[in-house]
C-alpha positions in Angstrom: 80.6 58.6 91.4 82.8 59.5 88.5 82.8 56.1 86.9 79.1 56.4 86.1 79.8 59.7 84.2 82.5 58.2 81.9 79.8 56.4 79.9 77.6 59.4 79.1 77.9 62.1 76.5 79.4 65.5 77.4 76.1 67.2 77.2 74.4 64.6 79.5 77.3 64.9 81.9 76.9 68.7 82.1 73.1 68.3 82.6 73.7 65.9 85.4 76.3 68.1 87.0 74.0 71.1 86.6 71.2 69.3 88.4 73.5 68.3 91.2 74.9 71.9 91.6 71.3 73.2 91.7 70.5 70.8 94.6 73.2 72.6 96.6 71.0 75.6 96.9 68.9 73.7 99.4 71.8 72.1 101.3 73.8 75.0 102.7 74.2 73.2 106.0 76.8 70.9 104.4 78.9 73.9 103.4 78.6 75.3 107.0 79.7 71.9 108.4 82.6 71.7 106.0 83.8 75.1 107.0 83.4 74.3 110.7 85.4 71.1 110.2 88.1 72.9 108.4 88.4 75.5 111.2 88.6 72.6 113.7 91.3 71.0 111.6 93.3 74.2 111.6 93.3 74.1 115.4 93.8 70.4 115.9 96.8 68.6 114.3 95.3 65.1 115.0 92.0 66.0 113.4 93.8 67.8 110.6 95.4 64.6 109.5 92.0 62.8 109.3 90.3 65.7 107.6 93.1 65.9 105.0 92.4 62.4 103.9 88.7 63.1 103.5 89.4 66.4 101.7 91.9 64.8 99.3 89.4 62.1 98.3 86.7 64.6 97.7 88.9 66.9 95.7 90.3 63.9 93.7 86.8 62.7 92.7 85.6 66.2 91.8 88.9 66.8 89.9 88.3 63.6 88.0 84.8 64.8 87.2 86.1 68.1 85.8 88.7 66.2 83.8 86.1 64.0 82.2 83.8 66.9 81.6 86.5 68.9 79.7 87.7 65.7 77.9 84.2 64.9 76.7 83.9 68.4 75.2 87.4 68.1 73.6 88.7 71.0 75.8 91.9 71.5 77.7 91.3 72.6 81.3 92.8 76.0 82.0 94.5 74.6 85.2 95.0 71.1 86.6 91.6 69.6 87.4 92.4 69.0 91.0 93.2 72.7 91.4 89.9 73.6 89.7 88.1 71.2 92.1 89.6 72.9 95.1 88.6 76.3 93.8 85.0 75.2 93.0 84.7 73.5 96.5 85.9 76.7 98.2 83.7 78.9 96.1 80.7 76.7 96.9 81.4 76.7 100.6 82.0 80.5 100.7 79.0 81.4 98.7 76.7 79.1 100.7 77.8 80.9 103.9 77.8 84.4 102.4 74.7 84.2 100.3 72.8 81.7 102.5 72.3 79.4 99.5 71.7 80.1 95.9 75.2 79.0 94.9 74.3 77.2 91.8 74.0 80.2 89.5 77.5 81.4 90.4 79.1 78.0 90.2 77.5 77.3 86.8 78.5 80.7 85.5 82.1 80.1 86.4 82.1 76.6 85.0 80.5 77.7 81.7 83.1 80.6 81.5 86.0 78.2 82.1 84.7 75.9 79.4 84.0 78.7 76.9 87.5 80.1 77.4 89.3 76.7 77.2 91.4 75.7 74.3 90.3 72.9 72.1 92.3 69.7 71.9 
């Protein structure tokens, strides 16, 4: 996923990310499933180990995407990209459940705010 974004400009990368985030508004069932799986992992040590592997891969890929996005805009992320990835994933899941969709606006507002407040390299 991330390797295809390395070759595009920062603006194009943000546009692609924006389109993907907007597609989440129609896919709230994935957030519900992710939360249900996390709850199951909290109760089952065996499942927790398997789920941790999946989560770490997802977070690493999204963290790398955030790292590339900030780098292409000559910005320093305000926190480690993997940490930002975890926060965005949690925010997306929580808003999808709480709001019943329409998470894209909030996600993009937070991402733009992080980028606007970031220090330049």
